[in-house]
C-alpha positions in Angstrom: -116.8 -162.9 133.9 -120.1 -161.0 134.2 -122.9 -161.9 131.7 -122.9 -158.4 130.2 -119.2 -158.4 129.6 -119.4 -161.8 128.0 -122.1 -160.6 125.6 -120.1 -157.5 124.6 -117.0 -159.7 123.9 -119.1 -162.1 121.8 -120.6 -159.2 119.8 -117.2 -157.8 119.1 -115.9 -161.1 117.8 -118.9 -161.4 115.4 -118.7 -157.8 114.2 -115.0 -157.6 113.7 -114.7 -159.9 110.6 -117.5 -158.0 108.9 -115.9 -154.7 109.6 -112.6 -155.9 108.2 -114.3 -157.2 105.1 -116.0 -153.9 104.6 -112.7 -152.0 105.0 -111.1 -154.1 102.4 -113.2 -152.3 99.8 -116.2 -153.0 97.7 -116.1 -155.7 95.1 -115.0 -154.7 91.6 -117.8 -154.0 89.1 -118.4 -156.6 86.4 -116.2 -155.9 83.2 -117.9 -153.8 80.5 -117.4 -154.5 76.8 -116.6 -151.3 75.1 -118.5 -151.0 71.8 -116.8 -150.5 68.4 -118.8 -147.4 67.2 -121.6 -147.0 69.7 -121.1 -144.6 72.6 -119.6 -145.8 76.0 -122.2 -146.2 78.7 -120.4 -144.0 81.3 -118.1 -140.9 81.2 -114.3 -141.5 81.4 -111.0 -139.7 81.1 -110.0 -141.1 77.8 -108.0 -140.5 74.6 -109.2 -142.8 71.8 -108.1 -143.1 68.2 -110.0 -145.4 65.9 -109.1 -146.1 62.3 -111.4 -147.7 59.7 -109.7 -148.8 56.5 -112.4 -149.3 53.9 -111.8 -151.0 50.6 -114.6 -150.6 48.1 -115.4 -150.5 44.4 -113.2 -147.8 42.9 -110.5 -147.6 45.6 -110.1 -147.3 49.3 -110.8 -144.7 52.1 -109.2 -144.0 55.5 -111.3 -142.2 58.0 -109.7 -142.0 61.5 -111.4 -140.2 64.4 -109.7 -138.9 67.5 -111.9 -138.7 70.6 -111.1 -137.1 74.0 -113.2 -137.4 77.1 -113.2 -136.0 80.6 -115.2 -137.3 83.5 -116.2 -134.3 85.6 -118.0 -136.6 88.0 -118.6 -140.4 87.8 -122.1 -139.5 86.3 -121.3 -136.6 84.1 -118.6 -136.0 81.4 -117.6 -134.0 78.4 -116.1 -135.2 75.1 -114.8 -133.8 71.8 -114.2 -135.5 68.5 -112.6 -134.7 65.2 -111.7 -136.8 62.2 -109.7 -136.9 59.0 -110.5 -138.5 55.7 -108.2 -139.6 52.9 -109.3 -141.3 49.7 -107.1 -143.3 47.4 -109.1 -144.0 44.1 -108.0 -146.6 41.6 -108.0 -143.8 39.0 -107.6 -140.1 39.3 -106.6 -137.8 42.2 -107.6 -138.5 45.7 -109.0 -136.1 48.3 -108.4 -135.5 51.9 -109.5 -133.1 54.7 -110.7 -132.7 58.3 -114.2 -133.4 59.4 -116.4 -131.1 61.5 -115.4 -131.0 65.2 -118.0 -132.3 67.6 -118.5 -131.4 71.3 -120.9 -133.1 73.6 -121.8 -134.2 77.1 -122.7 -137.6 78.6 -124.9 -138.1 81.6 -125.0 -141.6 83.2 -127.3 -141.6 86.3 -126.8 -144.5 88.7 -129.7 -146.9 88.5 -128.2 -149.6 90.7 -127.8 -153.3 89.9 -126.9 -154.5 86.4 -128.8 -152.0 84.3 -126.9 -148.8 83.0 -128.3 -145.7 81.3 -126.5 -142.9 79.4 -128.0 -139.7 77.9 -126.0 -137.8 75.3 -126.3 -134.4 73.7 -123.9 -132.7 71.4 -123.3 -130.4 68.4 -121.1 -130.6 65.4 -119.8 -127.3 64.1 -119.7 -126.6 60.3 -115.9 -126.2 60.1 -114.9 -129.2 58.1 -112.9 -129.2 54.8 -114.7 -128.8 51.5 -117.6 -126.7 52.6 -119.1 -123.5 51.2 -120.2 -122.4 47.8 -116.9 -123.1 46.1 -115.6 -126.4 47.7 -112.1 -127.5 46.9 -112.5 -130.9 45.1 -109.3 -132.1 46.8 -110.8 -131.5 50.2 -114.2 -133.2 49.8 -114.6 -135.8 52.5 -117.9 -137.3 51.8 -116.3 -140.7 51.2 -115.8 -140.9 54.9 -119.5 -141.4 55.6 -119.7 -144.9 54.3 -116.1 -145.7 55.5 -117.5 -145.1 59.0 -120.7 -147.2 58.3 -122.8 -144.0 58.0 -122.8 -143.7 61.9 -120.9 -140.4 62.2 -122.8 -138.3 59.6 -122.6 -135.2 61.8 -118.8 -135.1 61.3 -119.2 -135.0 57.5 -122.0 -132.4 57.1 -119.5 -129.7 56.5 -122.1 -127.0 55.6 -124.4 -127.8 58.6 -124.6 -127.1 62.2 -125.7 -130.5 63.6 -127.3 -130.8 67.1 -127.8 -134.4 68.1 -129.2 -136.3 71.1 -129.2 -139.9 72.0 -129.8 -142.6 74.7 -128.0 -145.8 75.5 -129.2 -148.6 77.8 -126.9 -151.5 78.8 -127.1 -154.7 80.9 -123.7 -155.6 82.4 -123.3 -158.8 84.4 -120.9 -161.8 84.8 -118.7 -160.9 81.8 -121.6 -160.2 79.5 -122.6 -156.8 78.0 -125.8 -156.1 76.1 -126.3 -152.5 74.9 -128.8 -150.7 72.8 -128.5 -147.1 71.4 -130.6 -144.6 69.4 -129.6 -141.1 68.2 -131.4 -138.4 66.2 -129.5 -135.7 64.3 -130.9 -132.4 62.9 -128.8 -130.9 60.2 -129.2 -127.1 59.8 -127.5 -125.4 56.8 -125.1 -122.6 57.7 -123.2 -122.2 54.5 -123.0 -123.5 50.9 -126.6 -122.5 50.0 -125.6 -122.5 46.3 -124.6 -126.1 46.3 -126.8 -127.5 49.0 -130.6 -127.2 48.4 -131.8 -128.4 51.8 -132.0 -125.9 54.7 -132.7 -128.8 57.1 -132.4 -132.6 57.2 -133.2 -135.1 59.9 -131.1 -138.3 60.3 -131.0 -141.1 62.8 -128.8 -144.0 63.9 -129.3 -147.0 66.1 -127.3 -150.0 67.2 -127.0 -153.1 69.3 -123.8 -154.3 70.9 -123.1 -157.7 72.6 -119.8 -158.4 74.3 -118.3 -161.3 76.4 -115.1 -161.6 78.3 -113.3 -165.0 77.7 -110.7 -164.0 80.3 -110.2 -160.6 82.1 -107.6 -159.6 79.4 -109.7 -160.5 76.3 -113.3 -159.9 75.1 -115.3 -160.4 71.9 -117.6 -157.7 70.6 -120.5 -158.1 68.1 -122.4 -155.1 66.7 -125.4 -154.5 64.5 -125.9 -150.8 63.3 -128.5 -149.0 61.3 -128.7 -145.5 59.8 -131.8 -144.0 58.3 -132.8 -140.6 57.0 -136.1 -139.5 58.7 -136.6 -136.7 56.3 -136.3 -136.8 52.5 -133.3 -134.7 51.4 -133.1 -133.5 47.8 -130.4 -136.1 47.0 -132.8 -138.9 47.8 -135.6 -137.7 45.6 -135.6 -140.0 42.5 -132.9 -142.1 44.0 -133.3 -145.8 44.8 -135.1 -146.4 48.1 -132.2 -148.4 49.5 -130.1 -145.1 49.5 -132.2 -143.9 52.5 -130.5 -146.2 55.0 -127.5 -148.4 55.7 -127.2 -151.5 57.9 -123.8 -153.0 58.9 -122.5 -155.6 61.3 -119.1 -155.7 63.1 -117.3 -158.4 65.0 -113.9 -158.4 66.6 -111.6 -158.9 69.7 -110.5 -156.4 72.2 -107.6 -156.6 74.7 -107.6 -155.2 78.2 -104.3 -154.2 79.8 -103.9 -152.2 83.0 -100.7 -150.4 84.2 -101.6 -148.7 87.4 -104.4 -146.3 86.8 -104.0 -146.4 83.0 -106.0 -148.9 81.0 -105.3 -149.8 77.4 -108.1 -151.5 75.4 -106.9 -152.1 71.9 -109.3 -153.8 69.5 -109.6 -155.0 65.9 -112.9 -155.7 64.1 -114.2 -156.5 60.7 -117.2 -154.5 59.4 -119.4 -155.8 56.6 -122.5 -154.2 54.9 -125.8 -156.1 55.1 -127.6 -154.1 52.4 -127.2 -151.5 49.6 -125.7 -149.1 48.9 -122.7 -150.3 50.8 -123.2 -153.9 49.7 -123.5 -152.8 46.1 -120.3 -150.8 46.5 -118.5 -153.9 47.7 -117.4 -152.4 51.0 -115.2 -154.3 53.4 -113.9 -152.4 56.4 -111.1 -153.3 58.9 -111.6 -151.2 62.1 -108.7 -150.7 64.5 -109.4 -149.0 67.8 -107.0 -147.9 70.5 -108.7 -146.3 73.6 -106.4 -145.2 76.6 -108.4 -144.7 79.8 -106.8 -143.0 82.8 
């Protein structure tokens, strides 16, 4: 055999295994721990129903939210959310109604490696129950604010158009997820000028999430969340200073089940307040979450 032919044969033997390995597909990305109430770090085709059941001084409140998401590309997606609130007081009549609908977009540029980034912008429309100058007391849904740890205030500002923008940064590696989030909301009054003094209000939320996969089918998620008014609405003037913000913590387990291209990630967490006014109100919240990703 000629020397040139021998070299070509040897090169083929060395390259073939690498080519076969490359053709087998890229390695799976490390598993990502989906937060309880923070935003996901990437767009997805998803239908998600979460249901907090809050017991508190004076009764209980149920505040489910339905979220739908569509990934236009791996980096860009749209979502829509709407909720429902039902109160069951220990005494007197309860109230119920729908929240404002929210629409938004999520952009998650590829950074490479273990670091992930997501930018969010959205708007909540003033269409919720119990708005206007003559609100129906049976449709007032304000109790849902604290039942959802004061993290979804845009849904409950039924007289306001609420543009909001936020950013998430996550580190995902080896079964671990660490994620941080910050959001600013501007509430612009569109109706109810006789019962709502403030034309504008500025709110903010932030959170930290830590997750770990014990096995591919089971993960734990821990969360610390904070909400704070950046402006001083009329209802805070003369009120205790602790009414300006809320801090809560959540901990729970999430399952991960796949059936073909459909992934089911049911979870159950317990939420507890770390300060007033929720602590003073003796809040305890069980948070059930059922995301279906396809």
